[in-house]
MOPAC internal coordinates of N, CA, C and O (Angstrom, degrees):
PM7 1SCF
backbone

  N    0.0000 0     0.00 0     0.00 0    0    0    0
  C    1.4888 1     0.00 0     0.00 0    1    0    0
  C    1.5120 1   108.87 1     0.00 0    2    1    0
  O    1.2310 1   120.94 1   -41.78 1    3    2    1
  N    1.2629 1   115.81 1   138.22 1    3    2    1
  C    1.4793 1   120.70 1   177.59 1    5    3    2
  C    1.5228 1   109.68 1   -69.83 1    6    5    3
  O    1.2310 1   120.91 1   -31.45 1    7    6    5
  N    1.3195 1   115.87 1   148.55 1    7    6    5
  C    1.4745 1   117.72 1   177.30 1    9    7    6
  C    1.5428 1   111.31 1   -70.78 1   10    9    7
  O    1.2310 1   121.53 1   -36.67 1   11   10    9
  N    1.2965 1   114.67 1   143.33 1   11   10    9
  C    1.4911 1   121.24 1   177.99 1   13   11   10
  C    1.5193 1   109.66 1  -115.45 1   14   13   11
  O    1.2310 1   120.90 1   -46.28 1   15   14   13
  N    1.3122 1   115.89 1   133.72 1   15   14   13
  C    1.4745 1   120.66 1   179.90 1   17   15   14
  C    1.5216 1   104.89 1  -128.52 1   18   17   15
  O    1.2310 1   121.47 1   -47.75 1   19   18   17
  N    1.3308 1   114.80 1   132.25 1   19   18   17
  C    1.4852 1   120.59 1   179.21 1   21   19   18
  C    1.5246 1   109.67 1  -127.13 1   22   21   19
  O    1.2310 1   121.33 1   -54.85 1   23   22   21
  N    1.2938 1   115.06 1   125.15 1   23   22   21
  C    1.4822 1   121.78 1   176.91 1   25   23   22
  C    1.4792 1   107.96 1   -91.74 1   26   25   23
  O    1.2310 1   119.82 1   -50.79 1   27   26   25
  N    1.3181 1   117.96 1   129.21 1   27   26   25
  C    1.4736 1   124.02 1  -174.49 1   29   27   26
  C    1.5026 1   111.73 1  -136.62 1   30   29   27
  O    1.2310 1   121.48 1    -5.02 1   31   30   29
  N    1.3585 1   114.77 1   174.98 1   31   30   29
  C    1.4369 1   123.58 1   165.35 1   33   31   30
  C    1.5268 1   106.20 1  -131.88 1   34   33   31
  O    1.2310 1   120.80 1   -14.95 1   35   34   33
  N    1.3436 1   116.07 1   165.05 1   35   34   33
  C    1.4270 1   121.29 1  -175.55 1   37   35   34
  C    1.5329 1   111.63 1   -71.57 1   38   37   35
  O    1.2310 1   119.34 1   158.89 1   39   38   37
  N    1.3170 1   118.86 1   -21.11 1   39   38   37
  C    1.4423 1   122.59 1  -170.02 1   41   39   38
  C    1.5552 1   110.67 1  -109.99 1   42   41   39
  O    1.2310 1   119.05 1  -156.46 1   43   42   41
  N    1.2879 1   119.41 1    23.54 1   43   42   41
  C    1.4604 1   122.28 1  -172.48 1   45   43   42
  C    1.5289 1   112.03 1  -109.79 1   46   45   43
  O    1.2310 1   121.18 1   -68.33 1   47   46   45
  N    1.3165 1   115.34 1   111.67 1   47   46   45
  C    1.4604 1   121.79 1   178.06 1   49   47   46
  C    1.5271 1   113.48 1   -64.41 1   50   49   47
  O    1.2310 1   120.02 1   143.68 1   51   50   49
  N    1.3341 1   117.56 1   -36.32 1   51   50   49
  C    1.4592 1   120.16 1   179.19 1   53   51   50
  C    1.4878 1   109.29 1   -69.46 1   54   53   51
  O    1.2310 1   119.94 1   150.73 1   55   54   53
  N    1.3552 1   117.71 1   -29.27 1   55   54   53
  C    1.4800 1   119.04 1   176.77 1   57   55   54
  C    1.4898 1   111.77 1   -64.25 1   58   57   55
  O    1.2310 1   120.51 1   138.74 1   59   58   57
  N    1.3512 1   116.64 1   -41.26 1   59   58   57
  C    1.4472 1   123.20 1   177.20 1   61   59   58
  C    1.5139 1   108.87 1   -61.00 1   62   61   59
  O    1.2310 1   119.62 1   135.79 1   63   62   61
  N    1.3065 1   118.32 1   -44.21 1   63   62   61
  C    1.4631 1   120.96 1  -178.46 1   65   63   62
  C    1.5149 1   110.91 1   -65.04 1   66   65   63
  O    1.2310 1   120.55 1   137.34 1   67   66   65
  N    1.3262 1   116.55 1   -42.66 1   67   66   65
  C    1.4436 1   117.74 1   179.77 1   69   67   66
  C    1.5417 1   112.66 1   -65.09 1   70   69   67
  O    1.2310 1   119.70 1   140.64 1   71   70   69
  N    1.3322 1   118.19 1   -39.36 1   71   70   69
  C    1.4529 1   120.76 1   175.73 1   73   71   70
  C    1.4800 1   112.26 1   -65.79 1   74   73   71
  O    1.2310 1   120.63 1   141.49 1   75   74   73
  N    1.3499 1   116.41 1   -38.51 1   75   74   73
  C    1.4942 1   119.62 1   176.64 1   77   75   74
  C    1.5340 1   112.16 1   -64.14 1   78   77   75
  O    1.2310 1   119.77 1   139.16 1   79   78   77
  N    1.2972 1   118.04 1   -40.84 1   79   78   77
  C    1.4413 1   122.12 1   175.96 1   81   79   78
  C    1.5399 1   110.83 1   -59.91 1   82   81   79
  O    1.2310 1   119.95 1   132.94 1   83   82   81
  N    1.2831 1   117.71 1   -47.06 1   83   82   81
  C    1.4626 1   121.32 1   178.83 1   85   83   82
  C    1.5307 1   110.90 1   -64.78 1   86   85   83
  O    1.2310 1   119.64 1   138.27 1   87   86   85
  N    1.3055 1   118.30 1   -41.73 1   87   86   85
  C    1.4747 1   122.23 1   178.65 1   89   87   86
  C    1.5569 1   110.23 1   -62.48 1   90   89   87
  O    1.2310 1   119.99 1   135.23 1   91   90   89
  N    1.3503 1   117.63 1   -44.77 1   91   90   89
  C    1.4843 1   120.47 1   179.94 1   93   91   90
  C    1.5526 1   110.29 1   -61.44 1   94   93   91
  O    1.2310 1   120.46 1   150.29 1   95   94   93
  N    1.3453 1   116.73 1   -29.71 1   95   94   93
  C    1.4665 1   119.82 1   179.20 1   97   95   94
  C    1.5152 1   111.68 1   -86.47 1   98   97   95
  O    1.2310 1   120.19 1   178.00 1   99   98   97
  N    1.3439 1   117.24 1    -2.00 1   99   98   97
  C    1.4741 1   120.64 1  -179.06 1  101   99   98
  C    1.4975 1   113.41 1    75.13 1  102  101   99
  O    1.2310 1   119.62 1  -155.23 1  103  102  101
  N    1.3192 1   118.32 1    24.77 1  103  102  101
  C    1.4322 1   122.36 1  -178.43 1  105  103  102
  C    1.5263 1   111.29 1   -95.92 1  106  105  103
  O    1.2310 1   120.97 1   -56.49 1  107  106  105
  N    1.3287 1   115.75 1   123.51 1  107  106  105
  C    1.4462 1   117.43 1   175.04 1  109  107  106
  C    1.5177 1   109.26 1   -83.06 1  110  109  107
  O    1.2310 1   120.71 1   -26.39 1  111  110  109
  N    1.3208 1   116.25 1   153.61 1  111  110  109
  C    1.4687 1   120.32 1  -174.70 1  113  111  110
  C    1.5132 1   108.93 1  -149.44 1  114  113  111
  O    1.2310 1   121.05 1   -24.02 1  115  114  113
  N    1.3078 1   115.61 1   155.98 1  115  114  113
  C    1.4551 1   123.51 1   168.63 1  117  115  114
  C    1.4727 1   109.64 1   -95.34 1  118  117  115
  O    1.2310 1   120.36 1   -54.12 1  119  118  117
  N    1.2982 1   116.91 1   125.88 1  119  118  117
  C    1.4987 1   119.96 1   178.22 1  121  119  118
  C    1.5565 1   109.29 1  -102.33 1  122  121  119
  O    1.2310 1   121.91 1   -46.01 1  123  122  121
  N    1.3086 1   113.95 1   133.99 1  123  122  121
  C    1.4538 1   119.20 1   176.30 1  125  123  122
  C    1.5484 1   105.80 1  -121.64 1  126  125  123
  O    1.2310 1   121.70 1   -70.96 1  127  126  125
  N    1.3342 1   114.36 1   109.04 1  127  126  125
  C    1.4515 1   121.63 1  -179.58 1  129  127  126
  C    1.5281 1   108.23 1   -83.69 1  130  129  127
  O    1.2310 1   120.95 1   -60.76 1  131  130  129
  N    1.3019 1   115.78 1   119.24 1  131  130  129
  C    1.4591 1   120.16 1  -177.60 1  133  131  130
  C    1.5698 1   111.39 1  -102.97 1  134  133  131
  O    1.2310 1   121.01 1  -168.81 1  135  134  133
  N    1.2874 1   115.68 1    11.19 1  135  134  133
  C    1.4908 1   120.42 1   178.04 1  137  135  134
  C    1.4942 1   109.20 1   -58.56 1  138  137  135
  O    1.2310 1   120.10 1   -62.90 1  139  138  137
  N    1.3090 1   117.41 1   117.10 1  139  138  137
  C    1.4525 1   122.15 1   177.70 1  141  139  138
  C    1.5063 1   115.38 1    66.55 1  142  141  139
  O    1.2310 1   119.57 1  -168.90 1  143  142  141
  N    1.3182 1   118.42 1    11.10 1  143  142  141
  C    1.4610 1   120.87 1   178.90 1  145  143  142
  C    1.5272 1   110.24 1  -111.56 1  146  145  143
  O    1.2310 1   121.38 1   -89.23 1  147  146  145
  N    1.3031 1   114.96 1    90.77 1  147  146  145
  C    1.4555 1   120.42 1  -175.23 1  149  147  146
  C    1.5168 1   114.00 1   -60.80 1  150  149  147
  O    1.2310 1   119.67 1   144.67 1  151  150  149
  N    1.3334 1   118.24 1   -35.33 1  151  150  149
  C    1.4394 1   122.93 1   177.99 1  153  151  150
  C    1.5465 1   111.38 1   -63.28 1  154  153  151
  O    1.2310 1   120.82 1   132.57 1  155  154  153
  N    1.3262 1   116.04 1   -47.43 1  155  154  153
  C    1.4464 1   121.02 1  -179.74 1  157  155  154
  C    1.5338 1   108.67 1   -67.02 1  158  157  155
  O    1.2310 1   119.11 1   141.46 1  159  158  157
  N    1.2984 1   119.30 1   -38.54 1  159  158  157
  C    1.4492 1   123.31 1  -179.27 1  161  159  158
  C    1.5281 1   108.58 1   -64.19 1  162  161  159
  O    1.2310 1   120.63 1   136.82 1  163  162  161
  N    1.3414 1   116.40 1   -43.18 1  163  162  161
  C    1.5369 1   120.06 1   179.87 1  165  163  162
  C    1.5048 1   109.06 1   -63.29 1  166  165  163
  O    1.2310 1   120.15 1   141.42 1  167  166  165
  N    1.3383 1   117.32 1   -38.58 1  167  166  165
  C    1.4751 1   119.57 1   178.96 1  169  167  166
  C    1.5046 1   111.23 1   -65.49 1  170  169  167
  O    1.2310 1   120.81 1   141.26 1  171  170  169
  N    1.3354 1   116.07 1   -38.74 1  171  170  169
  C    1.4570 1   120.51 1   179.16 1  173  171  170
  C    1.5000 1   110.95 1   -65.54 1  174  173  171
  O    1.2310 1   119.44 1   136.31 1  175  174  173
  N    1.3354 1   118.68 1   -43.69 1  175  174  173
  C    1.4632 1   124.10 1   177.12 1  177  175  174
  C    1.5162 1   110.32 1   -57.03 1  178  177  175
  O    1.2310 1   121.47 1   136.90 1  179  178  177
  N    1.3193 1   114.79 1   -43.10 1  179  178  177
  C    1.5021 1   118.20 1   179.70 1  181  179  178
  C    1.5471 1   112.56 1   -68.01 1  182  181  179
  O    1.2310 1   121.07 1   136.04 1  183  182  181
  N    1.3266 1   115.55 1   -43.96 1  183  182  181
  C    1.5016 1   120.67 1  -177.92 1  185  183  182
  C    1.4797 1   111.69 1   -69.41 1  186  185  183
  O    1.2310 1   117.89 1   152.23 1  187  186  185
  N    1.3553 1   121.63 1   -27.77 1  187  186  185
  C    1.4295 1   125.31 1  -170.93 1  189  187  186
  C    1.5439 1   111.96 1   -99.36 1  190  189  187
  O    1.2310 1   120.64 1  -173.77 1  191  190  189
  N    1.2747 1   116.38 1     6.23 1  191  190  189
  C    1.4723 1   119.95 1  -178.62 1  193  191  190
  C    1.5172 1   112.80 1    72.20 1  194  193  191
  O    1.2310 1   120.53 1  -145.79 1  195  194  193
  N    1.2893 1   116.58 1    34.21 1  195  194  193
  C    1.4521 1   121.43 1   173.66 1  197  195  194
  C    1.5081 1   116.58 1   101.86 1  198  197  195
  O    1.2310 1   120.12 1  -177.46 1  199  198  197
  N    1.3319 1   117.38 1     2.54 1  199  198  197
  C    1.4763 1   119.49 1  -179.15 1  201  199  198
  C    1.5109 1   109.52 1   -76.81 1  202  201  199
  O    1.2310 1   120.65 1   -47.85 1  203  202  201
  N    1.3444 1   116.36 1   132.15 1  203  202  201
  C    1.4799 1   120.83 1   178.52 1  205  203  202
  C    1.5112 1   110.42 1  -109.18 1  206  205  203
  O    1.2310 1   120.09 1   166.74 1  207  206  205
  N    1.2900 1   117.43 1   -13.26 1  207  206  205
  C    1.4648 1   122.21 1  -178.51 1  209  207  206
  C    1.5602 1   111.13 1   -77.79 1  210  209  207
  O    1.2310 1   120.79 1   -21.75 1  211  210  209
  N    1.3070 1   116.09 1   158.25 1  211  210  209
  C    1.4655 1   122.06 1   175.71 1  213  211  210
  C    1.5231 1   107.25 1  -126.43 1  214  213  211
  O    1.2310 1   119.62 1   -26.19 1  215  214  213
  N    1.3087 1   118.33 1   153.81 1  215  214  213
  C    1.4779 1   123.79 1     2.92 1  217  215  214
  C    1.5488 1   110.16 1   -78.10 1  218  217  215
  O    1.2310 1   122.16 1   -21.32 1  219  218  217
  N    1.3028 1   113.48 1   158.68 1  219  218  217
  C    1.4606 1   121.98 1   168.62 1  221  219  218
  C    1.5394 1   104.09 1  -125.25 1  222  221  219
  O    1.2310 1   121.30 1   -52.75 1  223  222  221
  N    1.3126 1   115.12 1   127.25 1  223  222  221
  C    1.4677 1   120.82 1  -171.36 1  225  223  222
  C    1.5016 1   109.33 1  -118.15 1  226  225  223
  O    1.2310 1   121.02 1   -43.81 1  227  226  225
  N    1.3317 1   115.65 1   136.19 1  227  226  225
  C    1.4592 1   123.21 1   177.28 1  229  227  226
  C    1.5309 1   107.62 1  -124.42 1  230  229  227
  O    1.2310 1   122.05 1   -46.67 1  231  230  229
  N    1.3318 1   113.67 1   133.33 1  231  230  229
  C    1.4964 1   120.93 1   172.51 1  233  231  230
  C    1.4941 1   105.88 1  -113.99 1  234  233  231
  O    1.2310 1   121.00 1   -69.00 1  235  234  233
  N    1.3238 1   115.70 1   111.00 1  235  234  233
  C    1.4382 1   119.37 1  -171.66 1  237  235  234
  C    1.5293 1   107.45 1    61.96 1  238  237  235
  O    1.2310 1   120.94 1    50.05 1  239  238  237
  N    1.3196 1   115.80 1  -129.95 1  239  238  237
  C    1.4992 1   120.75 1   178.73 1  241  239  238
  C    1.5295 1   110.34 1   -92.43 1  242  241  239
  O    1.2310 1   118.88 1  -178.74 1  243  242  241
  N    1.2931 1   119.74 1     1.26 1  243  242  241
  C    1.4917 1   121.92 1  -176.88 1  245  243  242
  C    1.5199 1   111.40 1   -92.72 1  246  245  243
  O    1.2310 1   121.70 1   -54.52 1  247  246  245
  N    1.3361 1   114.34 1   125.48 1  247  246  245
  C    1.4523 1   121.14 1   174.68 1  249  247  246
  C    1.5109 1   108.02 1   -79.36 1  250  249  247
  O    1.2310 1   119.51 1   -64.55 1  251  250  249
  N    1.3130 1   118.54 1   115.45 1  251  250  249
  C    1.4756 1   122.87 1  -178.51 1  253  251  250
  C    1.4781 1   110.65 1   -84.80 1  254  253  251
  O    1.2310 1   118.94 1   143.27 1  255  254  253
  N    1.3341 1   119.62 1   -36.73 1  255  254  253
  C    1.4551 1   123.54 1  -176.69 1  257  255  254
  C    1.5529 1   108.59 1   117.69 1  258  257  255
  O    1.2310 1   120.53 1    32.91 1  259  258  257
  N    1.2705 1   116.59 1  -147.09 1  259  258  257
  C    1.4728 1   122.08 1  -179.34 1  261  259  258
  C    1.4865 1   115.43 1   -97.43 1  262  261  259
  O    1.2310 1   120.94 1    15.36 1  263  262  261
  N    1.3110 1   115.81 1  -164.64 1  263  262  261
  C    1.4782 1   120.33 1  -177.40 1  265  263  262
  C    1.5331 1   112.22 1   -61.52 1  266  265  263
  O    1.2310 1   119.36 1   135.45 1  267  266  265
  N    1.3090 1   118.83 1   -44.55 1  267  266  265
  C    1.4554 1   118.97 1  -178.24 1  269  267  266
  C    1.5370 1   111.85 1   -61.78 1  270  269  267
  O    1.2310 1   120.75 1   142.93 1  271  270  269
  N    1.3227 1   116.17 1   -37.07 1  271  270  269
  C    1.4471 1   122.59 1   175.97 1  273  271  270
  C    1.5488 1   110.74 1   -63.92 1  274  273  271
  O    1.2310 1   120.36 1   135.27 1  275  274  273
  N    1.3005 1   116.92 1   -44.73 1  275  274  273
  C    1.4719 1   122.79 1   179.02 1  277  275  274
  C    1.5132 1   110.14 1   -62.86 1  278  277  275
  O    1.2310 1   120.53 1   133.02 1  279  278  277
  N    1.3698 1   116.60 1   -46.98 1  279  278  277
  C    1.4489 1   120.05 1  -178.77 1  281  279  278
  C    1.5420 1   110.98 1   -65.19 1  282  281  279
  O    1.2310 1   119.91 1   142.37 1  283  282  281
  N    1.3219 1   117.78 1   -37.63 1  283  282  281
  C    1.4395 1   120.68 1   178.25 1  285  283  282
  C    1.5867 1   110.50 1   -64.81 1  286  285  283
  O    1.2310 1   120.74 1   138.55 1  287  286  285
  N    1.3088 1   116.19 1   -41.45 1  287  286  285
  C    1.4565 1   118.03 1   174.24 1  289  287  286
  C    1.4830 1   113.30 1   -56.96 1  290  289  287
  O    1.2310 1   121.52 1   137.16 1  291  290  289
  N    1.3446 1   114.70 1   -42.84 1  291  290  289
  C    1.4752 1   120.62 1   178.39 1  293  291  290
  C    1.5242 1   110.12 1   -65.33 1  294  293  291
  O    1.2310 1   118.85 1   135.78 1  295  294  293
  N    1.2935 1   119.80 1   -44.22 1  295  294  293
  C    1.5025 1   121.89 1  -179.72 1  297  295  294
  C    1.5149 1   109.33 1   -63.61 1  298  297  295
  O    1.2310 1   120.77 1   143.92 1  299  298  297
  N    1.3326 1   116.14 1   -36.08 1  299  298  297
  C    1.4950 1   118.99 1  -178.81 1  301  299  298
  C    1.5146 1   113.90 1   -82.76 1  302  301  299
  O    1.2310 1   121.38 1  -176.58 1  303  302  301
  N    1.3796 1   114.96 1     3.42 1  303  302  301
  C    1.4725 1   121.11 1   177.44 1  305  303  302
  C    1.5198 1   111.26 1    65.36 1  306  305  303
  O    1.2310 1   119.73 1  -149.46 1  307  306  305
  N    1.3736 1   118.12 1    30.54 1  307  306  305
  C    1.4712 1   120.83 1   179.90 1  309  307  306
  C    1.5123 1   109.76 1  -108.86 1  310  309  307
  O    1.2310 1   118.91 1   166.24 1  311  310  309
  N    1.3194 1   119.69 1   -13.76 1  311  310  309
  C    1.4705 1   121.37 1  -175.30 1  313  311  310
  C    1.5358 1   111.05 1   -65.30 1  314  313  311
  O    1.2310 1   120.91 1   133.04 1  315  314  313
  N    1.3052 1   115.87 1   -46.96 1  315  314  313
  C    1.4849 1   119.75 1  -176.80 1  317  315  314
  C    1.5287 1   112.18 1   -57.65 1  318  317  315
  O    1.2310 1   121.53 1   136.42 1  319  318  317
  N    1.3298 1   114.69 1   -43.58 1  319  318  317
  C    1.4964 1   117.03 1  -179.55 1  321  319  318
  C    1.5341 1   109.77 1   -70.35 1  322  321  319
  O    1.2310 1   118.35 1   148.53 1  323  322  321
  N    1.3251 1   120.76 1   -31.47 1  323  322  321
  C    1.4811 1   120.40 1   175.70 1  325  323  322
  C    1.5021 1   109.66 1   -64.61 1  326  325  323
  O    1.2310 1   120.72 1   140.25 1  327  326  325
  N    1.3081 1   116.23 1   -39.75 1  327  326  325
  C    1.4875 1   120.14 1  -176.47 1  329  327  326
  C    1.5372 1   109.94 1   -69.08 1  330  329  327
  O    1.2310 1   120.25 1   145.36 1  331  330  329
  N    1.3252 1   117.13 1   -34.64 1  331  330  329
  C    1.4342 1   121.23 1  -175.47 1  333  331  330
  C    1.5441 1   113.18 1   -87.17 1  334  333  331
  O    1.2310 1   119.70 1   152.94 1  335  334  333
  N    1.2987 1   118.17 1   -27.06 1  335  334  333
  C    1.4659 1   121.60 1  -172.77 1  337  335  334
  C    1.5216 1   112.49 1   -56.82 1  338  337  335
  O    1.2310 1   120.10 1   180.00 1  339  338  337

């Protein structure tokens, strides 16, 4: 399984939803909390092509986007293959 990294903040409801979706699927992930961490936030903006919002989710080297993007991949039955590829 490809590694999953999710950038979050402590006050983000969509972050909670994204982590719950991954947990329900049995996917382990690395969480990077960027709350109050300007250096980590700047790195996230650079890696995500300018996105400042959270969550931002990466599967392997692929930037998936946020929670709605992750949920759409799951609804479209594409998430499992991305995780396994």
